[in-house]
PLY file of the C-alpha trace (Angstrom):
ply
format ascii 1.0
element vertex 398
property float x
property float y
property float z
element edge 397
property int vertex1
property int vertex2
end_header
118.33 114.13 162.15
118.82 111.01 164.27
118.67 107.26 163.86
117.71 104.41 166.14
120.80 103.41 168.14
119.31 101.05 170.72
120.79 97.55 170.75
118.61 94.48 170.29
119.03 93.61 173.99
117.88 97.09 175.05
114.82 96.81 172.82
113.88 93.43 174.25
114.39 94.67 177.81
112.06 97.58 177.16
109.53 95.48 175.21
109.75 91.70 175.73
107.07 91.19 173.02
109.60 91.97 170.33
111.10 88.51 170.90
108.06 87.15 169.11
109.41 88.52 165.86
112.44 86.24 165.93
115.87 85.65 167.38
117.54 88.92 168.55
120.80 87.63 167.05
119.20 88.07 163.62
118.30 91.69 164.39
119.32 94.16 161.67
119.84 97.74 162.79
117.48 100.03 160.88
118.92 102.92 158.92
115.80 105.05 158.47
116.59 108.76 158.99
114.62 110.88 161.42
113.61 110.74 165.06
112.25 107.29 166.07
109.70 107.73 168.84
109.28 104.06 169.74
111.03 100.77 169.15
108.41 99.46 166.67
108.33 102.48 164.40
110.63 100.91 161.83
108.36 97.82 161.62
105.32 100.03 161.09
107.18 102.02 158.46
108.06 98.83 156.54
104.44 97.64 156.68
103.18 100.99 155.44
105.64 101.02 152.56
104.71 97.48 151.52
101.00 98.32 151.78
101.46 101.47 149.70
103.35 99.55 147.03
100.68 96.83 146.93
97.93 99.42 146.62
99.74 101.07 143.72
100.06 97.71 141.95
96.39 96.94 142.66
95.28 100.26 141.15
97.35 99.72 138.00
95.99 96.18 137.52
92.43 97.37 138.14
92.63 99.60 135.07
93.24 96.43 133.04
90.36 94.56 134.68
92.67 92.39 136.80
91.89 91.85 140.48
94.31 91.28 143.38
93.86 88.82 146.26
95.82 87.95 149.40
95.47 85.11 151.90
96.86 85.46 155.42
98.48 82.24 156.61
97.76 83.03 160.25
94.47 84.91 159.89
93.25 82.25 157.42
91.33 84.98 155.61
91.17 86.03 151.97
91.19 89.73 151.14
90.01 90.79 147.69
90.25 94.19 146.05
87.01 95.65 144.60
87.72 94.26 141.10
88.38 90.73 142.40
85.32 90.94 144.67
83.07 91.84 141.75
84.15 88.62 139.99
82.65 86.66 142.90
79.46 88.71 143.00
80.53 90.88 145.97
80.75 94.64 146.30
83.82 96.65 147.33
86.80 95.10 149.08
85.90 91.88 150.86
87.42 89.60 153.49
86.29 86.01 154.08
87.46 82.50 154.92
88.27 79.53 152.70
84.80 78.03 153.22
83.15 80.98 151.46
85.42 80.52 148.43
84.66 76.79 148.29
80.93 77.56 148.23
81.53 79.77 145.21
83.35 77.05 143.25
81.59 74.37 141.23
81.92 71.09 143.14
84.18 69.24 140.65
86.52 72.23 140.44
87.30 72.48 144.18
89.83 69.68 144.69
91.87 70.53 141.60
92.31 74.17 142.65
93.30 73.27 146.22
95.75 70.58 145.09
97.36 72.97 142.60
97.84 75.68 145.26
99.18 73.24 147.89
101.68 71.72 145.48
102.94 75.18 144.46
103.38 76.16 148.11
105.39 73.02 148.89
107.61 73.60 145.85
107.91 77.36 146.47
106.61 78.03 142.97
103.97 80.21 141.36
100.70 78.52 140.44
97.95 79.09 137.91
94.49 77.52 137.76
90.99 78.07 136.42
88.10 78.70 138.79
84.58 77.75 137.74
82.29 80.01 139.77
78.65 79.25 140.56
76.33 82.04 139.48
72.63 82.61 140.05
71.93 82.76 136.31
73.59 81.50 133.17
74.20 77.86 132.36
77.95 78.33 131.94
78.64 80.20 135.18
81.71 82.42 135.40
85.30 81.40 134.73
88.31 83.06 136.36
92.04 82.56 135.99
93.84 82.68 139.33
97.58 83.09 139.77
99.42 83.17 143.07
102.55 82.58 145.08
103.47 81.95 148.71
105.53 84.72 150.35
107.78 84.01 153.33
109.69 86.09 155.88
112.72 84.70 157.73
111.74 81.22 156.53
108.18 81.52 157.84
105.17 81.44 155.51
103.33 84.74 155.88
100.79 85.11 153.09
99.76 84.10 149.58
99.11 86.76 146.97
98.13 86.82 143.33
95.70 87.95 140.65
92.23 87.11 139.36
91.21 87.60 135.73
87.79 87.08 134.18
88.14 84.61 131.27
84.43 83.78 130.95
84.05 84.96 127.34
87.06 82.97 126.11
86.00 79.89 128.08
82.44 79.97 126.76
83.75 80.17 123.20
86.03 77.21 123.89
83.16 75.20 125.36
80.92 76.01 122.40
83.61 74.74 120.01
84.04 71.57 122.06
80.28 70.99 122.16
80.08 71.45 118.39
82.95 69.00 117.89
81.31 66.41 120.15
77.96 66.87 118.33
79.56 66.45 114.89
81.48 63.40 116.03
78.33 61.71 117.30
76.29 62.63 114.23
78.97 61.39 111.82
79.08 57.93 113.35
75.69 56.74 112.01
76.17 57.57 108.30
79.78 56.34 108.47
78.63 52.99 109.86
76.10 52.69 107.03
78.74 53.50 104.41
81.06 50.91 105.91
78.32 48.26 105.80
77.60 48.91 102.09
81.31 48.80 101.26
81.83 45.49 103.04
78.77 43.94 101.39
79.98 45.09 97.96
83.44 43.67 98.62
81.89 40.33 99.62
79.80 40.20 96.43
82.86 41.11 94.34
84.79 38.27 95.97
81.99 35.79 95.16
81.99 36.96 91.53
85.79 36.81 91.30
85.91 40.52 90.54
89.37 41.14 92.00
89.60 44.74 90.82
86.32 45.79 92.47
87.15 43.88 95.65
90.50 45.65 96.00
88.85 49.04 95.54
86.23 48.23 98.18
88.91 47.09 100.63
90.75 50.39 100.15
87.50 52.29 100.68
86.86 50.25 103.83
90.33 51.16 105.06
89.49 54.84 104.66
86.26 54.48 106.66
88.26 52.86 109.47
90.77 55.73 109.36
87.91 58.23 109.49
86.34 56.40 112.44
89.67 56.52 114.28
89.96 60.24 113.55
86.45 60.85 114.88
87.22 58.84 118.01
90.38 60.88 118.60
88.62 64.23 118.28
85.76 63.06 120.49
88.24 61.95 123.14
90.06 65.28 122.78
86.87 67.24 123.49
86.27 65.08 126.58
89.84 65.63 127.80
89.54 69.39 127.33
86.33 69.42 129.38
87.91 67.17 132.05
85.03 64.77 131.39
86.84 61.73 129.98
84.50 58.96 131.10
85.51 55.31 131.33
83.13 52.39 130.81
85.08 49.70 132.63
84.63 45.96 132.30
86.68 42.85 133.18
88.43 41.32 130.17
91.53 39.48 128.98
94.19 41.74 127.43
95.42 38.96 125.15
92.00 38.84 123.47
92.13 42.59 122.90
95.52 42.18 121.21
94.21 39.40 118.98
91.18 41.48 117.93
93.27 44.55 117.08
95.86 42.46 115.24
93.16 40.83 113.10
91.76 44.25 112.14
95.23 45.60 111.34
96.00 42.66 109.05
92.88 43.46 106.99
93.60 47.20 106.92
97.29 46.94 106.08
97.89 43.83 103.95
101.34 45.18 102.98
102.52 44.81 106.61
103.01 41.65 108.67
101.35 41.69 112.10
101.96 39.10 114.78
101.26 38.62 118.49
103.80 37.31 120.98
103.86 36.82 124.76
100.07 37.16 124.79
99.44 35.25 127.98
96.07 35.55 129.68
96.05 38.80 131.69
92.75 40.01 133.13
92.25 43.72 133.77
89.38 46.03 134.70
89.42 48.84 132.17
87.58 50.53 129.31
87.89 48.03 126.44
87.03 50.49 123.64
89.41 53.15 124.96
92.30 50.66 125.13
91.48 49.52 121.59
91.80 53.19 120.61
95.25 53.35 122.27
96.46 50.16 120.62
95.18 51.21 117.19
96.96 54.56 117.60
100.18 52.71 118.41
99.73 50.34 115.45
98.93 53.17 113.02
102.02 54.99 114.22
104.12 51.86 113.60
102.71 51.55 110.06
103.55 55.18 109.25
107.19 54.84 110.19
108.08 51.30 109.07
108.80 49.98 105.58
106.46 47.82 103.50
106.51 44.08 104.29
108.11 44.78 107.68
106.91 43.01 110.81
104.91 44.81 113.52
104.69 42.82 116.77
102.11 43.23 119.52
102.62 41.70 122.94
101.58 41.82 126.59
103.14 40.47 129.76
103.03 40.83 133.54
105.94 42.64 135.23
105.94 43.47 138.95
102.16 43.46 139.24
101.61 45.56 136.11
100.33 44.57 132.68
102.63 45.90 129.95
101.33 46.07 126.38
103.86 46.71 123.59
103.83 47.50 119.87
107.22 46.97 118.20
108.18 48.04 114.69
111.26 47.72 112.50
111.16 51.30 111.25
113.71 54.09 111.28
113.47 54.65 115.03
113.21 57.87 117.00
115.95 60.26 118.05
116.37 60.71 121.79
115.53 64.43 121.63
112.25 63.65 119.83
111.22 60.94 122.30
110.53 63.56 124.99
107.95 65.26 122.76
106.16 62.20 121.40
103.24 62.18 123.82
102.76 65.95 123.83
99.76 67.54 122.20
100.04 68.19 118.44
103.64 66.94 118.34
104.82 65.31 115.13
108.26 63.98 114.29
110.03 65.38 111.26
111.95 62.97 109.07
114.44 64.03 106.44
113.08 61.64 103.80
109.36 62.11 104.33
109.23 65.65 105.69
107.01 64.35 108.46
104.02 62.02 108.41
100.49 63.22 107.85
98.24 63.66 110.86
97.23 66.02 113.62
99.66 64.84 116.27
96.81 63.78 118.57
97.03 59.98 118.61
99.88 59.55 121.10
98.76 62.50 123.23
95.27 61.03 123.59
96.74 57.59 124.23
98.63 59.04 127.17
95.49 60.73 128.52
93.49 57.48 128.26
96.15 55.32 129.91
96.83 57.82 132.70
93.09 58.03 133.40
93.36 54.28 134.12
96.20 54.93 136.58
98.81 53.69 134.10
101.73 55.15 132.16
102.98 55.31 128.57
106.45 55.30 127.08
108.76 54.37 124.22
112.07 52.57 123.84
113.95 53.33 120.65
117.40 53.55 119.12
117.54 55.73 116.04
117.81 53.57 112.94
116.72 50.40 114.72
112.96 50.69 115.18
110.87 51.55 118.21
108.75 49.85 120.88
105.79 51.81 122.22
104.25 50.53 125.43
101.68 51.28 128.10
101.42 49.94 131.62
98.21 49.20 133.51
97.79 48.29 137.18
96.26 44.83 137.63
93.70 44.72 140.45
0 1
1 2
2 3
3 4
4 5
5 6
6 7
7 8
8 9
9 10
10 11
11 12
12 13
13 14
14 15
15 16
16 17
17 18
18 19
19 20
20 21
21 22
22 23
23 24
24 25
25 26
26 27
27 28
28 29
29 30
30 31
31 32
32 33
33 34
34 35
35 36
36 37
37 38
38 39
39 40
40 41
41 42
42 43
43 44
44 45
45 46
46 47
47 48
48 49
49 50
50 51
51 52
52 53
53 54
54 55
55 56
56 57
57 58
58 59
59 60
60 61
61 62
62 63
63 64
64 65
65 66
66 67
67 68
68 69
69 70
70 71
71 72
72 73
73 74
74 75
75 76
76 77
77 78
78 79
79 80
80 81
81 82
82 83
83 84
84 85
85 86
86 87
87 88
88 89
89 90
90 91
91 92
92 93
93 94
94 95
95 96
96 97
97 98
98 99
99 100
100 101
101 102
102 103
103 104
104 105
105 106
106 107
107 108
108 109
109 110
110 111
111 112
112 113
113 114
114 115
115 116
116 117
117 118
118 119
119 120
120 121
121 122
122 123
123 124
124 125
125 126
126 127
127 128
128 129
129 130
130 131
131 132
132 133
133 134
134 135
135 136
136 137
137 138
138 139
139 140
140 141
141 142
142 143
143 144
144 145
145 146
146 147
147 148
148 149
149 150
150 151
151 152
152 153
153 154
154 155
155 156
156 157
157 158
158 159
159 160
160 161
161 162
162 163
163 164
164 165
165 166
166 167
167 168
168 169
169 170
170 171
171 172
172 173
173 174
174 175
175 176
176 177
177 178
178 179
179 180
180 181
181 182
182 183
183 184
184 185
185 186
186 187
187 188
188 189
189 190
190 191
191 192
192 193
193 194
194 195
195 196
196 197
197 198
198 199
199 200
200 201
201 202
202 203
203 204
204 205
205 206
206 207
207 208
208 209
209 210
210 211
211 212
212 213
213 214
214 215
215 216
216 217
217 218
218 219
219 220
220 221
221 222
222 223
223 224
224 225
225 226
226 227
227 228
228 229
229 230
230 231
231 232
232 233
233 234
234 235
235 236
236 237
237 238
238 239
239 240
240 241
241 242
242 243
243 244
244 245
245 246
246 247
247 248
248 249
249 250
250 251
251 252
252 253
253 254
254 255
255 256
256 257
257 258
258 259
259 260
260 261
261 262
262 263
263 264
264 265
265 266
266 267
267 268
268 269
269 270
270 271
271 272
272 273
273 274
274 275
275 276
276 277
277 278
278 279
279 280
280 281
281 282
282 283
283 284
284 285
285 286
286 287
287 288
288 289
289 290
290 291
291 292
292 293
293 294
294 295
295 296
296 297
297 298
298 299
299 300
300 301
301 302
302 303
303 304
304 305
305 306
306 307
307 308
308 309
309 310
310 311
311 312
312 313
313 314
314 315
315 316
316 317
317 318
318 319
319 320
320 321
321 322
322 323
323 324
324 325
325 326
326 327
327 328
328 329
329 330
330 331
331 332
332 333
333 334
334 335
335 336
336 337
337 338
338 339
339 340
340 341
341 342
342 343
343 344
344 345
345 346
346 347
347 348
348 349
349 350
350 351
351 352
352 353
353 354
354 355
355 356
356 357
357 358
358 359
359 360
360 361
361 362
362 363
363 364
364 365
365 366
366 367
367 368
368 369
369 370
370 371
371 372
372 373
373 374
374 375
375 376
376 377
377 378
378 379
379 380
380 381
381 382
382 383
383 384
384 385
385 386
386 387
387 388
388 389
389 390
390 391
391 392
392 393
393 394
394 395
395 396
396 397
């Protein structure tokens, strides 16, 4: 048995093309046993071994209905195994360019997928995204989950490789649930508005007749209808966020007026709290008025939950460095630093030793973040445990 003993300089002298593979100083002497017939045999052997290993992985994944794909950085071609090809409506293994894949994707889905992959490549991380594939029939189309990673050699990007999984059934079920939620939310609004109108009229009559007991009961009932309306708004917004279809109906308005309107409503809903507005200078923004009301009401409700009776809740807005900053400050128990990181996450709720946690679904602050970020803004909180909290959101002023 023999091994390759030629030096890097001898190899390059015999075949100058080998210099294209890199600096000869980085050459590593191969240790494969056996007679080497030419200077590239070890490179071919490595390629064959890698290909064999990839094929074995592909075959194992195929038994689970998972497809494999690769993208050559220099060839600029995708190669899909038979399973992955079938997901795109092709037969057998297939090779094609990026343009063909883009034609397969639903228009609104294209940019998100490309941005996700590019960001992962820059950060040298794995990525995961959902592909919405156009199909000739079926109103939902086909949904695929794609995973991938960029692979490099000697610091040079060589190829991307990953998997494709058909998630159509799960996605269709999710969409059906979201559609049902949106339908119920819309249908509940009309009877709820009628109930609210009757309650307010009854409360007004009770006030005229000096029937304090009935008036108080009607005001409490009215408070519950407002809470239900807020809950419906939150779930409707959630279904829009999940479908990536959160639409904004923008108009030009003064933020200070929005604060005054919300504060007036809060004073009626929570007579056992003191609401006030400060620093409400005239600040004009172009935004979705109703969506920002939803954010501010979520903040105010949160302040009510975690502050004592008769305490003061202060709303304010001001301009700082070209941004409008809206704040809601309470005198409650405050928020621990570890909990602050989770506040705006989906379904997160803070546990308190005395209360065991407030009631709710943990959606208000999460949806507030989604609404504000869809405006190009940001949300946050400043708090010291035991000394209250100030929730805020920032909006660009154009």
